[in-house]
N, CA, C and O of each residue as an XYZ file, in Angstrom:
1012
protein
N      63.034     60.967     17.072
C      61.714     60.529     17.140
C      61.702     58.991     18.128
O      62.518     58.106     17.870
N      60.862     58.862     19.056
C      60.853     57.691     19.695
C      60.381     56.577     18.967
O      59.316     56.725     18.369
N      61.000     55.419     18.895
C      60.730     54.146     18.216
C      59.267     53.513     18.767
O      59.012     53.452     19.969
N      58.595     53.176     18.002
C      57.257     52.589     18.472
C      57.164     51.019     18.220
O      56.348     50.284     18.776
N      58.068     50.643     17.353
C      57.804     49.324     16.998
C      58.013     48.295     18.253
O      58.972     48.280     19.025
N      56.760     47.355     18.257
C      56.777     46.563     19.519
C      57.447     45.267     19.254
O      57.943     44.692     20.222
N      57.539     44.668     17.953
C      57.879     43.256     17.983
C      59.285     43.155     17.167
O      59.507     42.240     16.374
N      60.228     44.218     17.456
C      61.476     44.182     16.899
C      62.356     43.049     17.453
O      63.408     42.811     16.860
N      62.047     42.383     18.455
C      62.607     41.329     18.944
C      61.908     39.852     19.048
O      62.267     38.879     19.711
N      60.941     39.989     18.292
C      59.945     38.844     18.036
C      60.640     37.613     17.499
O      60.075     36.520     17.549
N      61.909     37.764     16.960
C      62.540     36.638     16.506
C      63.374     35.856     17.425
O      64.009     34.878     17.030
N      63.389     36.250     18.604
C      64.283     35.513     19.547
C      63.755     34.174     19.757
O      62.664     33.862     19.281
N      64.509     33.301     20.490
C      63.948     31.895     20.805
C      63.961     31.671     22.241
O      64.891     31.048     22.752
N      62.985     32.138     22.940
C      62.826     31.984     24.280
C      61.591     31.081     24.758
O      60.832     30.731     23.855
N      61.318     30.695     25.946
C      60.030     30.191     26.290
C      58.901     30.933     25.999
O      57.868     30.409     25.582
N      59.030     32.114     26.189
C      57.778     33.165     25.946
C      57.664     33.353     24.439
O      56.545     33.502     23.947
N      58.742     33.354     23.687
C      58.614     33.473     22.269
C      58.052     32.368     21.750
O      57.295     32.510     20.790
N      58.295     31.144     22.245
C      57.708     29.900     21.742
C      56.099     29.520     22.183
O      55.372     28.747     21.560
N      55.766     30.210     23.327
C      54.512     30.119     23.788
C      53.543     30.277     22.760
O      53.752     31.115     21.883
N      52.373     29.493     22.746
C      51.314     29.620     21.966
C      50.742     31.061     22.083
O      50.372     31.509     23.169
N      50.678     31.815     20.852
C      50.140     33.289     21.193
C      48.752     33.488     21.877
O      48.479     34.416     22.638
N      47.800     32.346     21.445
C      46.455     32.411     22.291
C      46.652     32.173     23.924
O      46.142     32.988     24.692
N      47.260     31.255     24.340
C      47.626     31.196     25.843
C      48.546     32.035     26.241
O      48.600     32.201     27.459
N      49.320     32.642     25.564
C      50.237     33.765     26.062
C      49.209     34.984     26.231
O      49.298     35.654     27.260
N      48.303     35.284     25.335
C      47.551     36.513     25.369
C      46.476     36.359     26.544
O      46.169     37.382     27.155
N      45.878     35.129     26.900
C      45.152     34.945     27.875
C      45.836     35.053     29.054
O      45.337     35.843     29.856
N      47.097     34.338     29.482
C      47.745     34.431     30.615
C      48.319     35.658     31.016
O      48.256     36.001     32.196
N      48.905     36.395     30.113
C      49.574     37.770     30.446
C      48.392     38.781     30.648
O      48.429     39.582     31.582
N      47.440     38.742     29.850
C      46.127     39.559     30.185
C      45.703     39.265     31.386
O      45.494     40.238     32.112
N      45.466     37.988     31.922
C      44.954     37.834     33.316
C      46.039     38.347     34.386
O      45.567     38.799     35.429
N      47.251     38.334     34.269
C      48.177     38.745     35.124
C      47.985     40.407     35.252
O      48.017     40.960     36.351
N      47.783     41.138     33.997
C      47.738     42.443     33.842
C      46.428     42.868     34.764
O      46.558     43.719     35.643
N      45.232     42.258     34.523
C      44.225     42.557     35.360
C      44.376     42.294     36.774
O      43.877     43.099     37.561
N      45.019     41.238     37.223
C      45.307     40.913     38.621
C      46.217     41.962     39.171
O      46.073     42.309     40.343
N      47.309     42.591     38.286
C      48.194     43.578     38.972
C      47.354     44.997     39.083
O      47.793     45.943     39.737
N      46.114     45.039     38.383
C      45.446     46.248     38.442
C      44.585     46.492     39.607
O      44.064     47.576     39.871
N      44.450     45.189     40.422
C      43.696     45.104     41.511
C      44.599     45.545     42.850
O      44.056     45.937     43.883
N      45.861     45.444     42.716
C      46.708     45.426     43.766
C      46.753     46.842     44.369
O      46.960     47.817     43.647
N      46.565     46.948     45.651
C      46.575     48.226     46.463
C      47.396     48.192     47.663
O      47.856     49.248     48.098
N      47.663     46.899     48.337
C      48.520     46.717     49.354
C      49.967     46.977     49.104
O      50.477     46.500     48.090
N      50.692     47.707     49.953
C      52.149     47.896     49.741
C      52.922     46.577     49.943
O      54.008     46.424     49.384
N      52.399     45.638     50.714
C      53.148     44.381     50.905
C      53.266     43.415     49.507
O      54.147     42.582     49.292
N      52.231     43.734     48.702
C      52.299     43.027     47.541
C      53.278     43.472     46.372
O      53.676     42.766     45.445
N      53.576     44.810     46.628
C      54.531     45.495     45.606
C      55.678     44.830     45.155
O      55.960     44.643     43.972
N      56.443     44.421     46.291
C      57.620     43.659     45.799
C      57.569     42.429     45.049
O      58.408     42.220     44.172
N      56.597     41.540     45.331
C      56.081     40.261     44.652
C      55.858     40.687     43.251
O      56.325     40.034     42.318
N      55.137     41.795     43.069
C      54.663     42.228     41.796
C      55.812     42.527     40.876
O      55.913     42.135     39.714
N      56.710     43.311     41.576
C      57.913     43.630     40.638
C      58.788     42.350     40.397
O      59.397     42.253     39.331
N      58.876     41.337     41.375
C      59.707     40.287     41.105
C      59.024     39.483     40.070
O      59.732     39.072     39.150
N      57.643     39.163     40.068
C      57.091     38.658     38.958
C      57.264     39.195     37.638
O      57.399     38.478     36.647
N      57.260     40.677     37.610
C      57.458     41.302     36.332
C      58.789     41.150     35.872
O      59.027     41.058     34.668
N      59.738     41.114     36.798
C      61.083     41.044     36.534
C      61.626     39.642     36.015
O      62.518     39.538     35.173
N      61.035     38.679     36.569
C      61.172     37.289     36.079
C      60.582     37.047     34.669
O      61.034     36.156     33.950
N      59.667     37.772     34.323
C      59.120     37.519     32.916
C      60.036     38.324     31.988
O      60.345     37.901     30.874
N      60.474     39.528     32.489
C      61.287     40.297     31.536
C      62.605     39.559     31.313
O      63.115     39.568     30.193
N      63.162     38.936     32.313
C      64.579     38.275     32.084
C      64.294     37.034     31.156
O      65.088     36.715     30.271
N      63.181     36.383     31.387
C      62.962     35.347     30.479
C      62.832     35.479     29.167
O      63.342     34.712     28.350
N      61.978     36.691     28.836
C      61.779     37.235     27.482
C      63.129     37.703     26.889
O      63.143     37.928     25.679
N      64.153     37.858     27.532
C      65.430     38.314     26.818
C      65.336     39.548     26.070
O      66.175     39.793     25.204
N      64.353     40.378     26.335
C      64.241     41.680     25.658
C      65.284     42.618     26.258
O      65.499     42.578     27.470
N      65.948     43.469     25.451
C      66.960     44.596     25.914
C      66.244     45.485     26.853
O      65.058     45.798     26.743
N      67.090     45.885     27.830
C      66.437     46.789     28.759
C      66.214     48.323     28.076
O      65.297     49.074     28.407
N      67.211     48.626     27.083
C      66.991     49.896     26.214
C      65.560     49.688     25.586
O      64.743     50.607     25.651
N      65.282     48.626     25.046
C      63.845     48.309     24.367
C      62.839     48.709     25.165
O      61.910     49.396     24.739
N      62.941     48.311     26.397
C      61.771     48.532     27.451
C      61.879     49.828     27.893
O      60.792     50.353     28.136
N      62.881     50.526     28.078
C      62.955     51.964     28.460
C      62.574     53.003     27.563
O      62.078     54.062     27.948
N      62.821     52.688     26.255
C      62.208     53.594     25.117
C      60.807     53.579     25.078
O      60.228     54.618     24.763
N      60.083     52.432     25.382
C      58.817     52.269     25.322
C      58.076     52.794     26.533
O      56.859     52.965     26.465
N      58.730     53.049     27.596
C      58.336     53.538     29.021
C      58.510     55.139     28.940
O      57.997     55.876     29.783
N      59.226     55.585     27.925
C      59.577     57.076     27.999
C      58.268     57.773     27.898
O      58.045     58.551     28.825
N      57.432     57.680     27.063
C      56.149     58.646     27.131
C      55.380     58.450     28.166
O      55.070     59.471     28.780
N      54.870     57.192     28.649
C      54.083     57.102     29.841
C      54.799     57.600     31.052
O      54.058     57.808     32.013
N      55.981     57.822     31.216
C      56.672     58.473     32.211
C      56.287     59.868     32.413
O      56.431     60.382     33.522
N      55.838     60.477     31.486
C      55.432     61.919     31.707
C      54.261     61.990     32.474
O      54.077     62.901     33.281
N      53.374     60.992     32.253
C      52.145     60.831     32.928
C      52.509     60.721     34.549
O      52.020     61.462     35.403
N      53.356     59.774     34.778
C      53.726     59.617     36.069
C      54.561     60.763     36.789
O      54.663     60.865     38.012
N      55.157     61.628     35.833
C      55.756     62.872     36.460
C      54.696     63.743     36.814
O      54.787     64.352     37.880
N      53.642     63.907     36.042
C      52.580     64.773     36.589
C      51.879     64.338     37.826
O      51.558     65.149     38.694
N      51.630     63.014     37.916
C      51.224     62.302     39.321
C      52.123     62.621     40.487
O      51.726     62.885     41.622
N      53.404     62.567     40.080
C      54.332     62.786     41.249
C      54.437     64.075     41.759
O      54.754     64.330     42.921
N      54.102     65.110     40.660
C      53.982     66.570     41.176
C      52.710     66.895     41.899
O      52.684     67.701     42.828
N      51.682     66.273     41.470
C      50.346     66.663     42.136
C      49.827     65.727     43.235
O      49.292     66.299     44.184
N      49.886     64.459     43.272
C      49.430     63.688     44.116
C      49.733     63.774     45.526
O      48.809     63.781     46.339
N      51.036     63.844     45.921
C      51.562     64.058     47.356
C      50.925     65.241     47.942
O      50.646     65.169     49.139
N      50.651     66.306     47.313
C      50.234     67.462     47.796
C      48.609     67.584     47.648
O      48.082     68.589     48.125
N      47.982     66.824     47.153
C      46.537     66.792     47.072
C      45.617     65.824     47.684
O      44.399     65.928     47.826
N      46.532     64.702     48.079
C      45.635     63.638     48.816
C      46.271     63.298     50.193
O      47.481     63.196     50.394
N      45.359     63.151     51.041
C      45.660     62.499     52.559
C      45.853     63.837     53.436
O      45.863     64.981     52.981
N      45.996     63.488     54.702
C      46.141     64.418     55.855
C      47.270     64.448     56.605
O      47.555     65.528     57.121
N      47.994     63.498     56.791
C      49.251     63.479     57.528
C      50.479     64.145     56.859
O      51.017     63.526     55.941
N      50.931     65.247     57.201
C      51.890     66.015     56.529
C      53.206     65.472     56.832
O      53.484     65.222     58.005
N      54.127     65.242     55.808
C      55.527     64.747     55.910
C      56.306     65.824     56.041
O      57.043     65.945     57.019
N      56.238     66.717     55.093
C      57.045     68.110     55.028
C      56.365     69.141     54.432
O      55.265     68.921     53.924
N      56.932     70.407     54.416
C      56.206     71.540     53.891
C      57.140     72.113     52.869
O      58.343     72.132     53.127
N      56.674     72.600     51.686
C      57.493     73.525     50.838
C      56.713     74.678     50.697
O      55.824     74.687     49.846
N      56.917     75.662     51.416
C      56.275     77.004     51.410
C      54.739     76.767     51.776
O      54.422     76.246     52.845
N      53.962     77.110     50.984
C      52.459     76.923     51.155
C      52.003     75.615     51.081
O      50.969     75.286     51.662
N      52.781     74.692     50.310
C      52.510     73.456     50.083
C      52.973     72.415     51.180
O      54.055     72.546     51.752
N      52.129     71.406     51.437
C      52.407     70.352     52.244
C      52.263     68.894     51.646
O      51.195     68.488     51.187
N      53.354     68.182     51.684
C      53.272     66.946     51.224
C      52.720     65.810     52.226
O      53.283     65.722     53.317
N      51.729     64.995     51.951
C      51.148     64.270     52.742
C      51.575     62.791     52.612
O      51.894     62.379     51.497
N      51.600     62.024     53.607
C      52.096     60.544     53.732
C      50.926     59.673     52.798
O      51.370     58.811     52.040
N      49.637     59.867     52.847
C      48.947     59.126     52.172
C      48.999     59.280     50.746
O      48.747     58.332     50.003
N      49.344     60.538     50.273
C      49.670     60.734     48.790
C      50.860     60.125     48.229
O      50.947     59.630     47.106
N      51.807     60.208     49.146
C      53.272     59.455     48.707
C      53.043     58.102     48.562
O      53.553     57.480     47.630
N      52.221     57.501     49.510
C      52.014     56.109     49.407
C      51.080     55.755     48.125
O      51.317     54.785     47.405
N      50.088     56.566     47.937
C      49.357     56.154     46.856
C      50.207     56.365     45.525
O      49.998     55.668     44.532
N      51.177     57.363     45.557
C      52.168     57.589     44.299
C      52.827     56.304     44.091
O      52.868     55.760     42.988
N      53.376     55.790     45.219
C      54.289     54.653     45.246
C      53.394     53.446     44.315
O      53.859     52.870     43.331
N      52.173     53.254     44.821
C      51.299     52.024     44.402
C      51.086     52.258     42.853
O      51.229     51.358     42.025
N      50.776     53.380     42.587
C      50.366     53.820     41.281
C      51.483     53.607     40.216
O      51.303     53.115     39.102
N      52.829     54.113     40.800
C      53.945     53.954     39.898
C      54.303     52.579     39.671
O      54.415     52.174     38.513
N      54.530     51.676     40.839
C      54.764     50.348     40.710
C      53.922     49.480     39.807
O      54.318     48.699     38.942
N      52.585     49.785     40.201
C      51.630     49.108     39.355
C      51.565     49.616     37.901
O      51.456     48.753     37.030
N      51.614     50.819     37.558
C      51.687     51.303     36.238
C      52.762     50.593     35.301
O      52.589     50.009     34.231
N      53.983     50.835     36.068
C      55.198     50.318     35.288
C      55.151     48.656     35.032
O      55.565     48.093     34.019
N      54.593     48.067     36.108
C      54.557     46.561     36.027
C      53.599     46.233     34.955
O      53.973     45.398     34.131
N      52.317     46.797     34.818
C      51.465     46.519     33.755
C      51.811     46.911     32.490
O      51.290     46.298     31.557
N      52.653     47.886     32.232
C      53.024     48.271     30.836
C      54.141     47.369     30.547
O      54.198     46.982     29.380
N      55.102     46.922     31.409
C      56.249     45.934     31.263
C      55.676     44.708     30.650
O      56.152     44.248     29.612
N      54.556     44.104     31.329
C      53.892     42.844     31.043
C      53.105     42.915     29.568
O      53.057     41.932     28.829
N      52.618     43.942     29.300
C      52.008     44.385     28.054
C      53.132     44.584     26.937
O      52.878     44.263     25.776
N      54.245     45.057     27.252
C      55.422     45.155     26.268
C      55.938     43.704     26.097
O      56.408     43.392     25.003
N      55.890     42.855     27.033
C      56.529     41.711     26.986
C      55.486     40.725     25.907
O      55.832     39.889     25.072
N      54.351     41.109     26.225
C      53.178     40.146     25.484
C      53.177     40.613     23.980
O      52.800     39.816     23.121
N      53.549     41.762     23.669
C      53.508     42.213     22.244
C      55.083     42.220     21.803
O      55.291     42.116     20.594
N      56.049     42.317     22.548
C      57.466     42.132     22.104
C      57.986     40.705     21.835
O      59.119     40.486     21.406
N      57.107     39.779     22.110
C      57.890     38.232     22.093
C      56.832     37.638     21.017
O      56.775     36.417     20.873
N      56.023     38.466     20.287
C      55.260     37.660     19.138
C      55.076     38.708     17.936
O      54.730     39.864     18.183
N      55.271     38.356     16.894
C      55.030     39.301     15.708
C      53.522     39.914     15.858
O      52.510     39.271     16.136
N      53.621     41.262     15.616
C      52.334     41.713     15.976
C      50.980     41.116     15.079
O      49.830     40.974     15.493
N      51.496     40.835     13.786
C      50.250     40.087     12.819
C      49.871     38.800     13.582
O      48.708     38.397     13.557
N      50.836     38.152     14.260
C      50.421     36.682     14.914
C      49.620     37.090     15.945
O      48.588     36.440     16.117
N      49.869     38.101     16.741
C      49.125     38.374     18.038
C      47.587     38.904     17.634
O      46.632     38.717     18.387
N      47.473     39.596     16.331
C      46.182     40.104     16.008
C      45.473     38.757     15.509
O      44.283     38.623     15.794
N      46.079     37.817     14.831
C      45.433     36.466     14.560
C      45.157     35.707     15.650
O      44.145     35.015     15.541
N      45.871     35.620     16.857
C      45.561     35.014     17.895
C      44.273     35.635     18.586
O      43.385     34.897     19.013
N      44.206     36.952     18.676
C      42.976     37.624     19.183
C      41.801     37.058     18.607
O      40.867     36.570     19.243
N      41.922     37.173     17.057
C      40.773     36.926     16.192
C      40.504     35.242     16.572
O      39.353     34.806     16.566
N      41.458     34.523     16.836
C      41.003     33.069     16.857
C      40.428     32.904     18.193
O      39.594     32.008     18.321
N      40.799     33.767     19.421
C      40.108     33.761     20.654
C      38.676     34.278     20.574
O      37.954     34.185     21.567
N      38.215     34.836     19.401
C      36.908     35.274     19.419
C      36.590     36.777     19.213
O      35.438     37.200     19.115
N      37.849     37.653     19.146
C      37.459     39.062     19.081
C      37.035     39.460     17.639
O      37.700     39.073     16.678
N      36.056     40.144     17.507
C      35.365     40.428     16.126
C      36.549     40.868     15.040
O      37.490     41.572     15.406
N      36.444     40.488     13.957
C      37.482     40.713     13.124
C      37.559     42.271     12.738
O      38.589     42.705     12.223
N      36.549     43.039     12.971
C      36.511     44.510     12.718
C      37.495     45.079     13.579
O      38.267     45.933     13.143
N      37.548     44.614     14.976
C      38.253     45.041     15.961
C      39.728     44.834     15.791
O      40.592     45.667     16.066
N      39.938     43.527     15.263
C      41.307     43.141     15.167
C      42.002     44.065     13.855
O      43.152     44.502     13.879
N      41.179     44.219     12.897
C      41.651     44.830     11.753
C      41.898     46.402     12.158
O      42.901     46.933     11.682
N      41.138     47.089     12.915
C      41.338     48.255     13.429
C      42.659     48.390     14.163
O      43.475     49.296     13.993
N      42.754     47.412     14.968
C      43.946     47.415     15.890
C      45.249     47.319     14.983
O      46.190     48.097     15.142
N      45.246     46.285     13.994
C      46.389     46.172     13.159
C      46.550     47.371     12.201
O      47.669     47.866     12.062
N      45.549     47.830     11.575
C      45.870     49.052     10.588
C      46.295     50.367     11.351
O      47.091     51.186     10.891
N      45.647     50.470     12.608
C      46.203     51.507     13.581
C      47.700     51.537     13.791
O      48.317     52.586     13.605
N      48.275     50.490     14.148
C      49.514     50.118     14.417
C      50.395     50.263     13.139
O      51.466     50.870     13.175
N      49.897     49.673     11.989
C      50.613     49.831     10.828
C      50.786     51.030     10.218
O      51.799     51.265      9.559
N      49.699     52.002     10.398
C      49.866     53.247      9.646
C      50.414     54.490     10.556
O      50.490     55.652     10.157
N      50.774     54.032     11.834
C      51.632     54.862     12.736
C      52.896     55.393     11.988
O      53.318     56.550     12.006
N      53.433     54.280     11.301
C      54.707     54.468     10.769
C      54.731     55.182      9.585
O      55.678     55.859      9.183
N      53.478     54.987      8.940
C      53.366     55.969      7.594
C      53.109     57.345      8.096
O      53.691     58.255      7.506
N      52.380     57.621      9.026
C      52.094     59.018      9.650
C      53.483     59.571     10.079
O      53.881     60.692      9.764
N      54.137     58.736     10.780
C      55.599     59.221     11.313
C      56.360     59.417     10.085
O      57.143     60.366     10.133
N      56.324     58.737      8.965
C      57.315     59.105      7.930
C      56.843     60.340      7.173
O      57.669     61.089      6.651
N      55.481     60.577      7.099
C      55.055     61.827      6.483
C      55.364     62.951      7.395
O      55.648     64.026      6.865
N      55.351     62.864      8.748
C      55.733     63.954      9.597
C      57.179     64.402      9.378
O      57.473     65.584      9.198
N      58.068     63.404      9.400
C      59.588     63.475      9.093
C      59.745     64.171      7.918
O      60.424     65.198      7.929
N      59.205     63.761      6.860
C      59.299     64.325      5.525
C      58.990     65.935      5.470
O      59.680     66.802      4.934
N      57.736     66.083      6.189
C      57.160     67.428      6.166
C      58.071     68.463      6.842
O      58.340     69.538      6.304
N      58.557     68.069      8.113
C      59.402     68.685      8.998
C      60.876     68.942      8.405
O      61.518     69.946      8.714
N      61.311     68.055      7.618
C      62.621     68.269      6.841
C      62.389     69.348      5.708
O      63.308     70.097      5.380
N      61.166     69.410      5.129
C      61.049     70.282      4.219
C      60.861     71.676      4.773
O      61.411     72.658      4.274
N      60.083     71.723      5.801
C      60.012     73.150      6.392
C      61.378     73.612      6.990
O      61.651     74.811      7.039
N      62.106     72.794      7.377
C      63.625     73.233      7.888
C      64.423     73.769      6.650
O      65.105     74.794      6.649
N      64.236     72.939      5.629
C      64.938     73.413      4.328
C      64.578     74.801      3.904
O      65.391     75.520      3.324
N      63.205     75.227      4.228
C      62.864     76.645      3.844
C      63.070     77.663      4.975
O      62.558     78.779      4.884
N      63.766     77.328      5.980
C      64.166     78.167      7.006
C      63.222     78.164      8.384
O      63.383     79.013      9.261
N      62.322     77.220      8.460
C      61.627     77.089      9.432
C      62.259     76.752     10.862
O      62.804     75.661     11.028
N      62.185     77.682     11.883
C      62.910     77.507     13.157
C      62.108     76.750     14.297
O      62.848     76.209     15.119
N      60.916     76.619     14.489
C      60.295     76.038     15.348
C      60.241     77.005     16.695
O      60.152     76.520     17.823
N      60.301     78.308     16.462
C      60.237     79.060     17.792
C      59.171     80.178     17.692
O      58.728     80.536     16.601
N      58.833     80.637     18.693
C      57.739     81.929     18.649
C      56.391     81.313     18.516
O      56.149     80.129     18.277
N      55.470     82.374     18.721
C      54.064     82.068     18.550
C      53.605     81.525     17.096
O      52.628     80.793     16.937
N      54.436     81.980     16.070
C      54.174     81.583     14.791
C      54.416     80.089     14.540
O      53.913     79.526     13.568
N      55.030     79.590     15.244
C      55.475     77.992     15.193
C      54.159     77.315     15.707
O      53.818     76.246     15.202
N      53.486     77.837     16.592
C      52.276     77.057     16.996
C      51.237     76.937     15.726
O      50.564     75.923     15.543
N      51.196     77.885     15.026
C      50.178     77.838     13.926
C      50.720     77.051     12.876
O      49.975     76.416     12.129
N      52.011     77.038     12.754
C      52.762     76.251     11.683
C      52.528     74.804     12.139
O      52.084     74.038     11.285
N      52.730     74.398     13.186
C      52.617     73.034     13.739
C      50.986     72.420     13.554
O      50.715     71.273     13.198
N      50.167     73.314     13.834
C      48.694     73.156     13.777
C      48.450     72.852     12.275
O      47.862     71.823     11.938
N      48.878     73.699     11.436
C      48.774     73.494      9.945
C      49.466     72.049      9.508
O      48.883     71.313      8.712
N      50.607     71.736     10.021
C      51.083     70.605      9.740
C      50.289     69.385     10.215
O      50.056     68.462      9.435
N      49.900     69.372     11.398
C      48.942     68.398     12.065
C      47.542     68.261     10.990
O      47.082     67.182     10.617
N      47.119     69.336     10.686
C      45.886     69.253      9.792
C      46.167     68.560      8.354
O      45.456     67.705      7.827
N      47.340     69.107      7.844
C      47.765     68.396      6.573
C      48.062     66.862      6.655
O      47.873     66.103      5.705
N      48.520     66.494      7.812
C      48.757     65.047      7.940
C      47.419     64.313      8.183
O      47.157     63.208      7.707
N      46.587     65.052      8.985
C      45.170     64.360      9.161
C      44.355     64.187      7.754
O      43.716     63.170      7.487
N      44.448     65.134      7.033
C      43.843     65.019      5.778
C      44.434     64.031      4.744
O      43.720     63.389      3.974
N      45.885     63.943      4.779
C      46.417     62.931      4.048
C      46.224     61.604      4.379
O      46.218     60.704      3.539
N      46.023     61.397      5.881
C      45.617     60.109      6.291
C      44.313     59.584      6.034
O      44.071     58.389      5.865
N      43.368     60.644      6.005
C      42.030     60.302      5.657
C      42.036     59.688      4.153
O      41.548     58.600      3.846
N      42.648     60.548      3.324
C      42.631     60.278      1.949
C      43.206     59.026      1.546
O      42.817     58.314      0.620
N      44.442     58.764      2.546
C      45.163     57.375      1.989
C      44.239     56.224      2.686
O      44.319     55.072      2.259
N      43.394     56.533      3.725
C      42.769     55.360      4.324
C      41.706     55.062      3.160
O      41.509     53.877      2.888
N      41.049     55.990      2.496
C      39.881     55.867      1.839
C      40.465     54.933      0.503
O      39.776     54.017      0.052
N      41.675     55.241     -0.012
C      42.292     54.712     -1.188
C      42.475     53.179     -0.635
O      42.153     52.262     -1.391
N      42.962     52.900      0.608
C      43.449     51.607      0.844
C      42.301     50.841      0.889
O      42.254     49.792      0.246
N      41.122     51.315      1.732
C      39.978     50.588      1.770
C      39.397     50.230      0.366
O      38.900     49.115      0.202
N      39.439     51.051     -0.557
C      38.950     50.661     -1.771
C      39.693     49.484     -2.525
O      39.160     48.533     -3.096
N      41.037     49.761     -2.399
C      41.927     48.846     -3.031
C      41.780     47.271     -2.354
O      41.906     46.242     -3.019
N      41.528     47.309     -1.099
C      41.108     46.084     -0.408
C      39.891     45.492     -0.628
O      39.791     44.272     -0.759
N      38.768     46.393     -0.693
C      37.568     45.940     -1.124
C      37.555     45.326     -2.641
O      36.714     44.481     -2.948
N      38.428     45.746     -3.473
C      38.368     45.126     -4.914
C      39.209     43.806     -4.745
O      39.000     42.936     -5.591
N      40.029     43.575     -3.871
C      40.779     42.299     -3.609
C      39.929     41.350     -2.530
O      40.423     40.350     -2.010
N      38.857     41.723     -2.331
C      38.019     40.738     -1.314
C      37.783     41.068      0.043
O      37.103     40.343      0.770
N      38.352     42.211      0.455
C      38.236     42.429      1.892
C      36.969     42.513      2.289
O      36.092     42.977      1.560
N      36.720     42.003      3.671
C      35.383     41.947      4.188
C      34.714     40.554      4.495
O      33.666     40.406      5.124
N      35.519     39.525      3.930
C      35.007     38.179      4.273
C      36.140     37.680      5.248
O      37.216     37.257      4.826
N      35.833     37.756      6.510
C      36.726     37.336      7.412
C      37.119     35.725      7.474
O      36.297     34.901      7.074
N      38.228     35.368      7.920
C      38.652     33.938      7.988
C      38.812     33.584      9.408
O      38.904     34.489     10.237
N      38.852     32.371      9.753
C      39.414     31.954     11.188
C      40.705     31.525     11.325
O      41.032     30.641     10.534
N      41.514     31.891     12.086
C      42.972     31.576     12.359
C      43.219     30.677     13.053
O      44.416     30.397     13.127
N      42.256     29.843     13.848
C      42.418     28.932     14.864
C      43.387     27.777     14.330
O      44.273     27.376     15.085
N      43.242     27.218     13.025
C      43.913     26.392     12.502
C      45.479     26.493     12.465
O      46.227     25.515     12.490
N      45.883     27.822     12.401
C      47.340     28.153     12.492
C      48.017     27.857     13.661
O      49.228     27.635     13.650
N      47.275     27.831     14.778
C      47.981     27.499     16.099
C      47.878     26.161     16.616
O      46.807     25.554     16.606
N      49.055     25.628     17.113
C      48.962     24.262     17.586
C      49.693     24.290     18.885
O      50.914     24.285     19.044
N      48.547     24.325     19.991
C      49.101     24.266     21.323
C      49.511     22.979     21.805
O      48.929     21.988     21.366
N      50.591     22.834     22.794
C      51.050     21.602     23.292
C      50.839     21.651     24.808
O      50.268     22.572     25.391
N      51.439     20.399     25.471
C      51.403     20.449     26.851
C      52.026     21.620     27.669
O      51.546     22.138     28.677
N      53.259     21.954     26.997
C      54.104     23.164     27.746
C      53.059     24.435     27.666
O      52.804     25.074     28.687
N      52.527     24.734     26.519
C      51.594     25.844     26.505
C      50.521     25.869     27.557
O      50.290     26.859     28.252
N      49.795     24.579     27.647
C      48.750     24.677     28.739
C      49.392     24.787     30.146
O      48.817     25.402     31.045
N      50.528     24.215     30.316
C      51.195     24.237     31.670
C      51.565     25.738     32.020
O      51.356     26.278     33.106
N      52.166     26.326     30.880
C      52.513     27.762     31.094
C      51.362     28.729     31.570
O      51.430     29.541     32.493
N      50.155     28.436     30.636
C      48.976     29.226     30.896
C      48.551     28.817     32.463
O      48.209     29.723     33.223
N      48.577     27.638     32.856
C      48.027     27.245     34.302
C      48.743     27.880     35.434
O      48.215     28.235     36.488
N      50.089     27.997     35.092
C      51.153     28.834     36.195
C      50.872     30.181     36.088
O      50.746     30.822     37.131
N      50.746     30.757     34.971
C      50.445     32.313     35.027
C      49.143     32.422     35.707
O      49.017     33.139     36.700
N      48.119     31.705     35.188
C      46.828     32.059     35.783
C      46.792     31.927     37.265
O      46.014     32.660     37.876
N      47.576     31.039     37.955
C      47.675     30.632     39.306
C      48.358     32.074     39.964
O      48.013     32.656     40.992
N      49.238     32.365     39.184
C      50.043     33.397     39.865
C      48.869     34.716     39.948
O      48.612     35.369     40.960
N      48.329     34.868     38.737
C      47.211     36.056     38.873
C      46.330     35.871     39.747
O      46.011     36.880     40.377
N      45.678     34.654     40.078
C      44.814     34.349     41.083
C      45.477     34.629     42.464
O      44.763     35.207     43.283
N      46.640     34.326     42.805
C      47.106     34.609     43.812
C      47.209     36.007     44.356
O      46.782     36.270     45.480
N      47.819     36.985     43.511
C      47.689     38.290     43.447
C      46.444     38.857     43.839
O      46.312     39.579     44.828
N      45.293     38.444     42.860
C      43.971     38.995     43.302
C      43.413     38.315     44.634
O      42.647     38.886     45.411
N      43.808     37.266     44.763
C      43.097     36.631     46.027
C      43.844     37.469     47.363
O      43.135     37.987     48.226
N      45.008     37.519     47.409
C      45.730     38.133     48.496
C      45.146     39.464     48.693
O      44.779     39.860     49.799
N      45.057     40.193     47.551
C      44.423     41.614     47.616
C      43.226     41.567     48.494
O      43.187     42.237     49.526
N      42.286     40.830     48.135
C      40.905     40.698     48.755
C      41.040     40.165     50.185
O      40.225     40.594     51.002
N      41.945     39.302     50.585
C      42.105     38.637     51.668
C      42.651     39.712     52.864
O      42.173     39.779     53.996
N      43.760     40.532     52.343
C      44.323     41.115     53.391
C      43.727     42.424     53.411
O      44.179     43.270     54.183
N      42.648     42.717     52.558
C      41.916     43.937     52.723
C      41.133     44.048     53.987
O      40.472     45.061     54.216
């Protein structure tokens, strides 16, 4: 099973780890939005360089990044199969009745680089801060508490659902289930339904228990964060970099 934990290395001591979570969220989200506007091929190397510098500074293991890029890679694989043959007019080469176009290949390159850079920056954002601290920072920045709570509980109970799934799969294998043939589809559908029902029942129990303990009276977490001059300088640098990418894209267009 692919590991989903994002903050496994949040205990490291780097500039990004020490950066105030509020400023880090604003700065890296601004960089992500700037990357999303990039369309020109000439900006791609600078985007990759910026992302790589951030990743090196974060000191996150490369295996940690690759594990979390594995699932999105399937989306890129689908794009790589379809886009070169469906978009554009200039034929580069032909494979039987299919013709790969230059414009489609260039679009695929832009989408791939942009996709990987955006995901990497997002992983750096959540990987250098404990997830609960990131949620508190978002709430301190003005995000409604109901949205922050939904994000936290969704992240938290992914592991609960994963544990239930592994337990049920182990029980099915001990009873001789092989996971092959058409009958396996029905079994997997039944397994998914059972997990969904259990999740709904558990969420209802958790909500009732939390309500009895006073849940529903949100508090502000602004006082938990103390930003210094370095935090403000870091935010200014990242915002300037994001503005350069966005500005250059509109200028050279």
